[in-house]
Backbone bond lengths (Angstrom), bond angles and torsions (degrees), N, CA, C in turn:
res aa  C-N    CA-C-N  psi(-1)  N-CA   C-N-CA  omega(-1)  CA-C   N-CA-C  phi
1 M - - - 1.393 - - 1.516 111.17 -
2 K 1.337 113.96 151.55 1.484 123.04 -177.40 1.509 105.78 -126.77
3 T 1.300 112.44 163.35 1.505 120.18 176.67 1.475 106.23 -97.67
4 Y 1.363 113.97 128.75 1.500 124.56 -179.21 1.494 111.24 -118.08
5 L 1.346 112.71 143.46 1.505 120.01 173.70 1.541 105.89 -94.90
6 V 1.238 116.54 125.30 1.480 124.85 174.74 1.493 108.78 -114.91
7 A 1.354 119.24 119.56 1.493 118.99 -169.51 1.523 114.30 -136.88
8 T 1.318 116.56 147.61 1.406 123.55 164.08 1.519 105.31 -95.63
9 L 1.373 118.01 -166.40 1.461 119.20 176.35 1.528 110.57 -70.36
10 A 1.315 119.73 -27.39 1.432 121.00 -171.64 1.505 115.04 -112.93
11 R 1.332 119.84 -26.60 1.463 122.89 -172.10 1.465 108.78 -136.17
12 Y 1.343 113.79 158.08 1.483 119.11 177.58 1.518 109.12 -147.64
13 V 1.339 114.43 161.44 1.444 125.73 172.28 1.489 108.80 -132.51
14 L 1.367 114.64 161.85 1.460 120.91 174.36 1.541 104.24 -116.42
15 V 1.253 112.23 136.03 1.515 121.77 178.86 1.448 111.62 -131.18
16 E 1.387 116.83 153.09 1.480 121.35 174.02 1.563 105.68 -95.48
17 A 1.297 118.67 127.63 1.406 120.31 -176.50 1.557 108.57 -154.20
18 D 1.373 112.05 164.29 1.473 117.81 177.49 1.507 113.20 -82.33
19 D 1.325 116.17 -32.35 1.436 123.46 -179.45 1.547 114.17 -151.78
20 E 1.275 117.38 -179.00 1.466 119.73 -176.07 1.546 110.49 -71.29
21 T 1.268 120.73 -32.86 1.409 124.54 177.75 1.515 110.00 -60.68
22 Q 1.367 115.71 -51.28 1.497 119.47 -179.18 1.519 108.21 -66.55
23 A 1.331 118.57 -35.02 1.502 120.21 -178.45 1.553 109.34 -64.12
24 R 1.329 114.32 -39.78 1.487 116.75 178.40 1.526 110.33 -64.71
25 E 1.355 117.51 -43.75 1.455 120.97 178.92 1.575 110.75 -61.67
26 L 1.306 119.98 -40.79 1.423 123.34 -179.35 1.559 109.83 -77.94
27 G 1.276 117.60 -30.06 1.445 120.28 -179.49 1.462 117.99 -73.11
28 R 1.362 115.16 -29.65 1.500 119.81 -178.64 1.548 113.09 -61.69
29 P 1.311 118.27 -49.38 1.509 115.79 178.83 1.519 111.91 -68.91
30 A 1.315 116.45 -28.76 1.523 116.99 179.67 1.525 107.03 -71.41
31 L 1.314 119.78 -37.63 1.457 120.45 177.69 1.502 109.10 -70.50
32 H 1.324 119.43 -34.32 1.434 119.63 178.47 1.527 111.41 -61.39
33 D 1.341 116.44 -41.99 1.466 123.26 171.46 1.496 114.64 -56.35
34 L 1.345 114.00 -43.05 1.457 120.92 -177.65 1.492 113.18 -68.26
35 Y 1.355 118.46 -22.84 1.430 124.45 -178.15 1.533 111.13 -92.98
36 A 1.345 118.29 4.72 1.488 119.90 -176.89 1.560 111.42 -56.09
37 D 1.317 114.20 -42.49 1.444 116.42 179.80 1.557 115.37 -55.44
38 L 1.319 113.25 -43.31 1.448 120.79 -179.07 1.569 110.13 -68.09
39 R 1.322 113.89 -43.19 1.456 116.54 177.81 1.577 112.67 -59.58
40 Q 1.336 114.65 -41.14 1.391 120.85 178.35 1.581 112.19 -66.69
41 R 1.252 116.61 -43.37 1.490 121.45 -178.95 1.601 108.35 -66.17
42 L 1.322 118.40 -41.62 1.461 120.72 -179.38 1.539 113.15 -82.96
43 G 1.304 117.40 -21.09 1.464 120.57 -177.92 1.521 113.75 72.47
44 R 1.372 116.17 25.60 1.468 118.94 176.10 1.523 109.10 -157.13
45 E 1.286 111.91 171.00 1.451 116.78 179.25 1.466 112.51 -71.30
46 V 1.296 117.73 148.15 1.512 124.20 -174.42 1.514 104.83 -116.35
47 P 1.332 119.17 122.24 1.485 116.90 177.58 1.528 110.88 -69.46
48 I 1.271 115.27 143.67 1.451 123.82 -179.15 1.506 109.20 -113.40
49 E 1.340 114.29 110.74 1.518 117.80 -179.13 1.537 106.89 -111.56
50 I 1.314 112.34 105.93 1.528 119.84 178.94 1.536 104.43 -71.54
51 R 1.337 116.71 123.37 1.456 122.63 -179.70 1.479 112.00 -108.17
52 T 1.390 119.48 -23.86 1.425 121.62 -174.51 1.528 109.22 -136.68
53 V 1.275 118.76 132.49 1.436 125.55 169.11 1.549 106.34 -140.22
54 R 1.360 111.88 114.95 1.456 117.69 -177.76 1.512 110.23 -157.79
55 E 1.269 118.23 164.55 1.487 119.04 178.46 1.512 109.12 -65.90
56 A 1.378 113.82 136.56 1.486 118.78 -178.58 1.569 107.62 -76.63
57 T 1.318 112.17 147.15 1.491 119.39 173.73 1.536 110.95 -77.34
58 E 1.292 116.03 161.92 1.483 120.07 177.09 1.541 109.59 -60.81
59 D 1.290 120.55 -36.63 1.439 122.99 179.47 1.564 111.09 -66.17
60 E 1.373 116.26 -41.08 1.410 118.73 178.59 1.550 110.58 -65.72
61 I 1.324 117.15 -42.79 1.424 119.06 175.01 1.508 115.63 -61.36
62 E 1.312 116.92 -41.42 1.425 121.30 176.43 1.557 113.93 -60.93
63 L 1.379 113.18 -42.74 1.499 118.11 177.34 1.476 111.23 -67.86
64 W 1.336 118.98 -39.41 1.461 120.91 179.50 1.509 110.45 -62.63
65 T 1.348 119.31 -43.24 1.413 125.26 179.38 1.509 112.97 -63.14
66 W 1.345 114.39 -44.55 1.426 121.01 178.16 1.539 111.29 -60.26
67 H 1.365 115.42 -46.32 1.408 118.05 -175.30 1.548 110.56 -67.46
68 H 1.264 116.76 -35.87 1.492 116.60 -179.78 1.508 109.09 -74.26
69 E 1.313 120.75 -30.67 1.455 120.87 175.00 1.518 111.40 -64.81
70 M 1.364 117.38 -39.26 1.447 122.23 177.87 1.539 109.68 -66.12
71 L 1.306 119.86 -41.58 1.432 120.90 179.22 1.565 109.57 -64.22
72 A 1.340 117.72 -40.29 1.451 119.12 177.38 1.500 111.67 -62.58
73 R 1.372 118.74 -39.17 1.468 121.61 177.86 1.508 111.14 -64.06
74 E 1.297 117.68 -41.94 1.461 120.35 179.21 1.548 111.06 -61.66
75 K 1.270 117.38 -37.82 1.434 120.50 -178.77 1.489 114.53 -67.73
76 Q 1.372 111.42 -27.27 1.477 118.19 -179.92 1.524 112.70 -76.45
77 Q 1.329 116.33 -22.51 1.460 122.11 -178.07 1.542 113.01 -80.52
């Protein structure tokens, strides 16, 4: 498995997948969850157009990991 970046114009997620097709399939529900705030604010469904699916770089993986570690620490406080 590899780590893939799956992105719209404004947001992205990283997923573990065997190939780009599987990454797209796994990324769609993750992006849907990520757009929950926008759906709530607008009061309607928001279309999600995946524009990029590619292997994530080491820097992207490192930033993603750091960000999620910081979120976990904030929740503990």
